[in-house]
N, C-alpha and C positions, 0 to 999 in steps of 0.2 A: 733722822731722815727729813729732808727739807724739799719743798716744792718751789720752784722758781716762778714767781708771779710778776708779770710785767704790766703795769698800769698803762692805759691808753688815754689819749685826749678825748674828752667828751664835751657835749654842750653843757652850758650852765644849768644846774639843777638836776642833771642826770648823773648817775654813778654807774660805773661799769669797770670791769677788770678782765684781763685776758690771762688765763692760766696756761702756762707752757706745758707741752707734752713731755718735756725733758724733766726727769726726776733724779736729782743728785742724792747720793747716800754718804753718810759720814763714814770715815775709815774705821773699820773694826779693829780695835787693839785688844786682842785676847790675852787674858791673864794666864800666866803659867800655873800649872796644877800638878799635884803629885797624888798618887793613890794606886789602888789595885788596877783599875782599868787603864790608867796612864802607863803603868808598868807593862801591861800586855800590849798596849799600842806601840811602845818603844821596842819591845821584843820583836814585834812583827816588822818594825822599821829596820832593825838590824838584820833580821832573817831575809827579808825581801831584797835588801840592798847588797848583802853579801852574795846572794844568788845572782843578782843582776850584774854587779860589777866584777864578780869573781869567775862566773861561768866561762866567759870568752877566753880567759887566760889558762883554763885547764887543757891539758894535752891528753889525747887518746889515740893510741896506735899511730903515733907520729903526725897527728893532725890536731886541729882544734876540736875539742870535745863536742861543742854545740856550735854548729855553723850552718846557716841557711844560704848555700851557694847558689845564687840566682843565675849566675853566668853559666855554670855547668849544669844547672837544674838538678842539684842534689841537695838534700837536707840531711845533715849528719847530727844525730842526737846520741851521743856516747857510742854504743855499739850498733845502733840502728841507722841504716841508710835508706832514705826514702826517695823515690822518683816521682815525677809529676803524675804518673798513673796511680800513685798511692794517695790521691787527694781524698779518698774515702775516709782515711784516718783523720784528716783535718775536719771533715764533716762530723765524724764521731766525737772528736774533741770539743767541737762547738756545741754539739747536743748535750754532752756531759756538763759543760759549763753552764748552759741554759738551765738544765734541770737542777744543777747544784744551786744556782741563783734562786730559782723558784722555791726550792726546799728551805734554804737558809732564810730567805725573806719571809716565808710563811711561818717559820719557827720564831725568829728573833729579829725581824725587820731588816734594817740597813747595816748589818754586821760588816759586809764587804766595804761599804762606804766609810764607815767609822774607823776601821782598823787596817785594811789592806789595800784600798784603792790607791793607785799611784798619786792621784791628786792629794789625798790625805797624807800619804807618806812623805811626799816632797814638801808639802806645806809644813809638816812637823819639823822637817830638817831646816827649812828656811826660817821658820819662827824661832828655832833654837839658835841659829846664827844671829838673828835679829836681837834676841835676848842677850846673847854674849856681848854684842857691841853697844846696844842702846839701853839695856836694862829691862825691867819688867814693865807692866802696863802703864803705871803712873809716870815712870821715868820716860817712857817713850812719848807719852802725851805731852809732857813738859818740853822734851827735846824738839818735838815737831812745832810747838808754839814759840820756841825761843828763836831769837834772831841768829843769823848765820855767824858762826865764830870758828876758830881753829878746832875747838873741841867737837862742835857739831860736824864740821867738815870731815875730820878723820873718822868719826864714828859712822857717819852716813857713807863715806867713801869706802871704809873698810868693809862694811856690810855688803855694799854693791859689788866690791871686788870678789869677795868670797861667793856671793850668789852667782856671779858670772862664771867663776871657776867651776862651781858645782854643775851649773847648766851645761857648760861646754864639755865637761868630762862625761856627763850623762849622754849628750849627743854623740860624742866619740865612741862611748861604749855601745850605744844602740847600733851604730853603723858597724861596729866590730862583730856583731852577730851575723852580718851579711858579707863582709869582707874580712879575711883573716886578720885578727886584731894586731898580731905582731907585725904583719906587713903594713897595716894601717899606721901603726906607731912609727915604723921606720920612715914611711912617706911623710908623716907629720914633722918628724925631726929634720928631715932633709928638704922640707918645703916642696915636696913633690906630690902632694895630695891631688887626686883627680877631681874634676869638676863635680861629679855626682856625689862623691864622698864628702867633698867640701860643703855642697849645698845641704845634704841631709844632716851632717854633723851640726851645722849652724842652725838649721831649721829646728831640729829637736832640742838643741841646746837653748835657743832663745824661747822656744815654746815652754820648756821647763822653767826658765827664768821668769817669764811673764806670768804663767799660770800659778806657780807656787809663790812668787814674790809679790805680785800685784793683784791678780784676779781672784785668787783664793776662793772666797765664798761665792763669787759671781759664777765660777765654773760649776759649782755644785747646785746653785739655785737656778741658773738660767741656761747654761750650756749642756749640762748632763741630762739626757732624757729619762734616766732612771727615776729622778725625783718626781717626774710627771706621771709615770705609770705604776709606781710602787703601790699606790692605794688599791690597784686591782689585785694585788697579791696579799694584801693585809686582810685580816678579819678581826673580830673582837677577842680572839684567843691568841693573837700574835703578841709575842713579847716585845714591848717597846719601852723607850725611856718615858717614865710616867711620874707625874707629881701627884701626891695623895692629898686632895683638897680637904678630906675629912680630918686628917691630922693637921694640915698646915693652916687652915683658915680659922678665924680671921688672922691675917698677918699683922705683925707689929713687934717692935723691939721690947726687950725685957732684960732685967739683970740676970747674969749668969747664975745658974743653979736654982732659979725660981720656977716653980711649977707653972707652966703656961695657963692651965685651967684656972688657977687661983687669981690670975689677972685678966681673965676673959680673953685670952689669946690662943692661937694655934701654935704649933711647933715652928712655923716659918717666922723668922725674925726680920724678914724683908731686907736682908743684907745685900741682895742683888748679885752676890758672887756667882750664882748659877748663870746669870746673863753675861757677866764679865769674862767668864772662861769659855763661853760658847764661840766656836770659830765662825759660825754663821750669824751671830748676834741676835738670836731669838730668846724669848722668855719661855722656858719650858712649862712654867706655871700656867700659861694660857692654853695648855692642852697640846695634842698632837698637831704638828705643823710639817708641811712637806719639806721645809728648809732643814729640818733636823736630820743630821747624817748619822746619828746613833753612836757618836764617839764616846759617850758616857763621861765626859769631863765634868758635867754638872753633878753627876752622882758622886764622883770623887770629892769635889769641893764641898758639896752639901753634907756628906758624911763627916768631913772634918769639922764643919760648923756644928753639927749635932753632937759630936764628941766634946767639943769645947763647952757647949751649952748644957751638957748632961742629959741630953735627950737621946732616945734610941735612933739608930741609923735607919735609913730606908724611906725618908720623907720623899726623896727622889730616888727611884729604883727601876730596875727592869721588872715590868709587870704587864699583865694584859688588861685591856679595858674592862672586861668582865670581872677580873679579880679585884681591881681597884673599886669599882662600883658596888660589887657584892661583898667586899670585905673577906675574900677567900683567904684560906691559909695557903702556904707554899705548896703543900701536897695537893690540895684541890686544883691549884693553878697548873701545876705540872702535869696532872692527869689530863687536863684539857689541851695542853700544848701538844701532846702526842695523840692527836685526833685523827680520824680517817683520812683527811686531806694530806696530812703530813706523812702518814704511813704509806699512802699510795705513791706520793712523790719519792719516798725513800725506796720503796720496792722497785719502781721504775728506774731510779738512778742506779741501784745495785745491779739490776739486770743489764742495763746498757753498759755499765762499767765492766761487768763480767764478760759480756760479748766483745767489748773493745780489747780487753787484755787477752782473751782467748784468741782472737783474730791475730793480734800481734805475735803471740807465742807460736801459733801454727803457721805463720806467714812463710811461704816458700822462699828459699834462698835465691831464686831466680824467677824471672817472668818471661813469657814468650808471647809474641803477637805475630800472626800469620796473615799476610796480605797477598792477594793474587796479583800477578803481573798483568796490569791492564793493557800492556802493549801487545801481548800475545796470549790469549786465553787458552788456546790449545793448538798443537801442531803435530804433523806426522813426521817421524824420524825413521832411521834405518830399520829394516825388517818389518815395516808397517806398524811399528809401535806408536802409541799416542803419548805425547808428552805435555805436561802442564808445568809452568814455571811460577814459583812463589818467591816472595821476599819475606824473610823471617827476621824479626827483631828479637834478640836475646838480651835481657837486662840482668846484670849481676847485682844483687842486693847485698853482697857480702864484701868484706875488705880484703879478700884474697882471690886469685884467679880461679876460674871454674872451667872445667872441661865438660861440655854438654854433649851427650850422644843423642842424635836425631834419627828417628825412624818413622815410617808411616804404617797405619793399620786401618782396618775396617773396609778395605777394598781388595778383593782377591787378586793376587798377582801383581799388585802395585809395588814398585821398588823405588828407593831413593837413589838416584844416580849421582848426586853431588856428594860433597864430603859429609860423612855421617858424624864426625867428631869436630866440634867447634870450640876454640879457646876464647873465653870472654874475660878481659882484664877486670881487675878489682873495681867495683862500684861503677862500671862502665856499661854502655849499651852498644851492641854490635849488630849491624844488618848483614845478613848473608843470603845468597841466592840458593834456592832449593829446587831441584828438578825431579819430578815424579813421573815415571813411565808405567804404562800397562801394556801387556801383549795384545796383539790384534784380536785374538779369540775372546779375550775378556772385554775389549771394547765393543765387539759385536754383540756379546751377551748383554752388556749394559744398555746399549742403545744410545742414541744421541740425547744430549742434555747434561744437566749437572747432577752429580751423584755424591752423596756424603762420604767423607773419610775423616781421618784424624791424624794429626801429627803428635808423636809421642817424644817428649824430651826427658832425659834421665841423667842423673849424675852417676859417677862410678860406684859400683857396689850397691846400687839401689838406694842411695842416700835420700834422694827425692825424685819423684816422678810427676810430670805435668803433661796434660793433654790439651790440645787446642783443636776445635772443630774447623773443618774447611770443606771444600767441594772439589771434585774432579770433573772437568768438562770433556765430554766426548763430542767431537764435531759431527755435523751431518754428512 
């Protein structure tokens, strides 16, 4: 890391300098690493990307399995069809995500950042492409420093071409969740892509290209708010990537197989490999830092060094601050991990998840909304009967047509004079006019004003029944 200093002209005998507010940073060239945690990270890369790239191509009941159709205002998630009125489920999903984040952070820090965050996932993919074209860390450093040549041109150009292809395919897939992806692919092949699809495909494509290809650690360190407020969810019993200074200090090199205590050294041989593999360029030996995303690359590489040096693993490991400072055993540490705070988070998360799943399971196959006709609150018709007119919206939440029977109750003598059976097409909403009349003697008994009543909606053979409250107005 360097700071640009610009000297200024001063009078003889005086010295002064102006320090620029601009601070440049050296490019981080992370070394590739293999190990237990790297394997898990790549497993999640495969899992998340198979989901992301594969889901839009799955078919379900003759349509795209997962489609957020903003034009028709329908969200299709396999057999589930959601309307704008189902926004409560989005709120429930966000609450579940928030509590899940609180729970996982309280237990093991930035697990999401290190293993499943899209920024981490695409950075891993882009770094793999970079490694294929330009080699590992030292080879990339030499290539960057070398003058331009045919070899450097094809390696840099090939990398950029693959990066752009991944970015554009990512943007295309993202838009494919909102516009049927097969239709989108046909439009792309025929150069008939609409302006909005073009804009968002390019926007998300180049955002992926820039964030994973160039900005990498800057996104995690400066743009992501999670790095700033994570400390509010940590405590001294949170599992974090920890360096054990009791074992490691004093640092220093030694021959392989030599007992470090015999030469007055700790287990750390100061190889700096833990710094070289870090995607954000920090030194974990300096303690907990907000830039650490919890990817555990330093654990994998340090364990490999300990194996070669004949020392036990775990110089850098997942541990709590209390465990490291107190020299606790694994059993003691795990007993404190499952502390009251974690148990409360878990209980709340389970309750919310149970309520969310139960609500979805018991969700009615149709919805109804009753709106009074504001143009004519009440009117007198033949035989002195009083009539109120309503507009009823029926929303079919299934993928088959529904025949809904409508009737009124809760008001003596009230009858529905409009059509009692309404056909609602699959996944559609339909507005119908409903006229309710009461005989003159009932109107006289009720008196002038608004009186409560209910609309009852039912499917054939009592498959589902829904009631909506409303009022009947008797004029003065």
